[in-house]
N, C-alpha and C positions, 0 to 999 in steps of 0.2 A: 882633588883631594877628598878624602873620606869625610872630613869635617865641614866641607862646603855645604851651604844650605841652598836648595833650589826650590823656589816658590813660583809656581805657574809661569815658568819660562824665564825667571830672573835668578841667575846663579850668583850667590853672594859668597865669595871666597872667605875663608876664616882667617886669612893672613892680612886682612885689611885692605887688599887691593880693590880696584874698581869692580863693581858687579858686572856680570855679562848678561846683557839683555837679549835673550834668545827670541823673545816676542818681537822686539824691535828689528832684529835681523830678519825674521820671517816677513815682517811688514815691508821691509825694503825689497825682499825677493818678490813679494806679491805685487809691488809696484811695477815690476818687470813682467807681470803676467804669469808668474810661476804657480801653477795649479797645485803642485805637490806641497809647496810651502803653505798655500791656503788650507789644504786638507790637514796638514800638521798643526796649523794654528787652531783650526776648528776643533780637532781632537784634544788639543792641549787646554783650551779655554772655554769651550762651549758649556761644560757642566757648571763652572763658576758663573759664567755669564747668565745662563738660564736661571740659576739660583737667585742671582741679583734681581733679575726681571720678575721672577715669580714672587719674591718678597714685596716688590712694589705693587704688582698687579693682582696678586692672589689667584686670579683666574688662570688655570693651566693652559687652556686652549689659546687664549690671547697671548700668554707668555711665549708659547711656541711660535706664534706668528711673529711676535716682536723679535725673538731670537733670530729668525730667518732674515728679518729686515736689518738687524744689526750686522750680521755677517755679509749681507749683500752690500751694505754701506761700506764695510771694511774693504771688500773686494774692489768696489768702485772708487774709493777715496783714500786708499793706503798711502798715496803720494803726499797726502796732507800731514802725515805723521812726521813730526820734527824731533829726531833723536836728542837734539841739544836742549829740548824743552821738557823732557820727562821720559819715563819708562813706557815701553810699548803696551804693557798690560794696563797701565793707568789710562792710556789713550783709549783702549778698547772698552774698559769699564765706563769711562765717561760717555762714550757713544751709547752704550747699553742703558745707562741710567737716564740719559736725556730722552732716548726713544721710549723708555718705559713711562717716564713722567709725561711725555707728549701723549701717549696712549691714554693715560689716566685723565688728562685734561680733556681730550677729545671725547671720551665716553662719559664724562661726569654728568653732563646735563641730561642726557637720555637716561642714564642710570638713576639719577635722582628722581626723574619723572616716573620711571617704572616703579621705583620704591614707594613713592607716594600713592600711586595707583594700587600697588599691592597691599599696602596697609588699609586702604579703603575697603578692599575686598575681603580682608581677613576679619573673622569674628571671634575665633577662639584659638587656643594653642599656637600662638604666634611668638612665644618667647624666644625660641631658637632662631627664627627668622629675624627678629628684632636684634638679637645679639650679633648675628652675622652681618647685618647691615651696619650696625654700630661699629664693628671692627673694620669694615671696608671704609667707612667714612673717616674713622680715626686714622687709618693708614694713609688716606689722601691728605689729611691735615698734616701728618708728619712729612710727607713728600713735599708739600707746599712750604712748610716751615724750613726744610732743609735748604731750599733754594735761596733763603735769606742769609745763610751763613757765609762767612768768608771761605774762599776756595779751599784753603788748607784744612779747616775744620770740617767742611762738607766732605772732602775726599776721605779724611780719616774715619768719620762716622759711616760713610757709605761703605768703605772697605770692611769695617768692623761688623756692621749690622746687616748689610745686604750681601757683602762678599764672604762673610764668615771668617775673616782673618783675625788672628790674635794680635795683641799690641806689638809683640816682638816681630811678628811677620810684617805688620804694617811699617814698622820702623825700617826694616830691611828693604821693603818694596819701594818706599818713597825716599829712602836715603836720609832719614832724620834720626836723631838720638831718641832712645826709648822715652826719656823724660819729656821730650818735646811732644811726642805722640800722646802721652798721658795728659799733658796740659791741653793739647788741642781737643782731646775727647772730653775732658772735664769742662772746658770753656764752651765747647760746642753744645754739649748736653744742657748746660746752664742756659745758653741762649735759646735752645729749642724749647725748654720749659717756659721761659719768659714769652717766647713767640706764641706758644700754644695756650698761655694763660694758666699754667700749672703753678700753684702756689706752694706746694710741699717741697 
């Protein structure tokens, strides 16, 4: 139908019938070793997945590496996708977010060490560097705080802020009413502020 909404492989009919999860179908085909299905999935989701990873890592070259790791994991473990437990796209984004967070944690110690050494070596004109470092550290605090949220709130905030989806799109993607999505976002943001010690 012309009125049907298609969001990253999830076709949501406007007649109220069950959505068609094209990503889930492709994952099932990938389980059988279908390389064409894998190529279609990559073409369909890689821009969104890369955007999610880049928002977590900031560093473009690391994000490209993690993107390849994510799709390698999808190829190797597509059989673990359970259609009865959620949409294919959410499963893919969960892998991407976990991989990105793992990369942040793995590089945090050495990055912090390099940052401290860099500040010792700087004598003037370091405001730009300091601002960049502050943004990187703040991003890591957000990632760490996200892991403390209930699954539903974390998924909603991840799709909104890392995936770039609107509240209406998220409601369609996760199969929840728009009001529920708004509540999850409000409550999730409130918990994030508390977790990060923001008092405003």
